[in-house]
C-alpha positions in Angstrom: 75.5 108.9 150.5 73.1 108.5 147.7 73.6 112.2 146.7 77.4 111.5 146.3 76.7 108.4 144.2 74.2 110.3 142.1 76.6 113.2 141.6 79.4 110.7 140.5 77.1 108.9 138.2 76.0 112.2 136.7 79.6 113.3 136.1 80.4 109.9 134.6 77.4 110.1 132.4 78.4 113.5 131.2 82.0 112.3 130.5 80.6 109.4 128.6 78.3 111.7 126.5 81.4 113.9 125.8 83.5 111.0 124.6 80.8 109.7 122.4 80.3 113.1 120.9 84.0 113.4 120.2 84.1 110.0 118.6 81.2 110.9 116.3 82.8 114.0 115.2 86.2 112.5 114.6 84.9 109.4 112.7 85.5 110.9 109.2 89.1 111.7 110.2 89.8 108.2 111.3 88.2 106.8 108.2 90.4 108.9 106.1 93.5 108.0 108.0 92.7 104.3 107.6 92.0 104.7 103.9 95.4 106.5 103.5 97.2 103.9 105.6 95.9 101.1 103.3 97.1 103.0 100.2 100.5 103.6 101.8 100.8 99.9 102.6 99.9 99.0 99.0 102.5 101.4 97.7 105.2 100.3 100.1 104.5 96.7 99.1 104.8 97.6 95.4 108.0 99.5 96.1 109.6 96.5 97.9 108.9 94.2 94.9 110.2 96.8 92.5 113.4 97.2 94.5 113.8 93.4 94.8 113.4 93.0 91.0 115.9 95.8 90.4 118.4 94.2 92.8 118.0 90.8 91.0 118.6 92.5 87.6 121.6 94.4 89.1 123.0 91.1 90.4 122.7 89.4 87.0 124.6 92.4 85.5 127.3 92.1 88.2 127.6 88.3 87.8 127.9 88.9 84.0 130.7 91.5 84.5 132.6 89.3 86.9 132.4 86.2 84.7 133.2 88.1 81.5 136.2 89.9 83.0 137.6 86.7 84.4 137.3 84.9 81.1 138.8 87.7 79.1 141.7 88.0 81.4 142.3 84.2 81.3 142.2 84.3 77.5 144.5 87.3 77.3 147.0 85.7 79.6 147.0 82.5 77.5 147.6 84.6 74.5 150.4 86.4 76.1 148.9 89.8 76.0 150.0 90.7 79.6 153.6 89.7 79.3 
């Protein structure tokens, strides 16, 4: 019975050592991944703010076009241009 437990503990210890070894060797890759993910988040945030600013400016242009067209049409109708 003790031989079975010792064999299982030895196998588990070997597995643990393998996992730790893999983690140590992959640390630089994970560090690079985390750094790049942070940069991506920053760029996406900047992109969202830029798109929002663009859409606000575009909305102002659309509002200006809508309002000016309506006023010009109203003034032209009053003047009899579209008779």
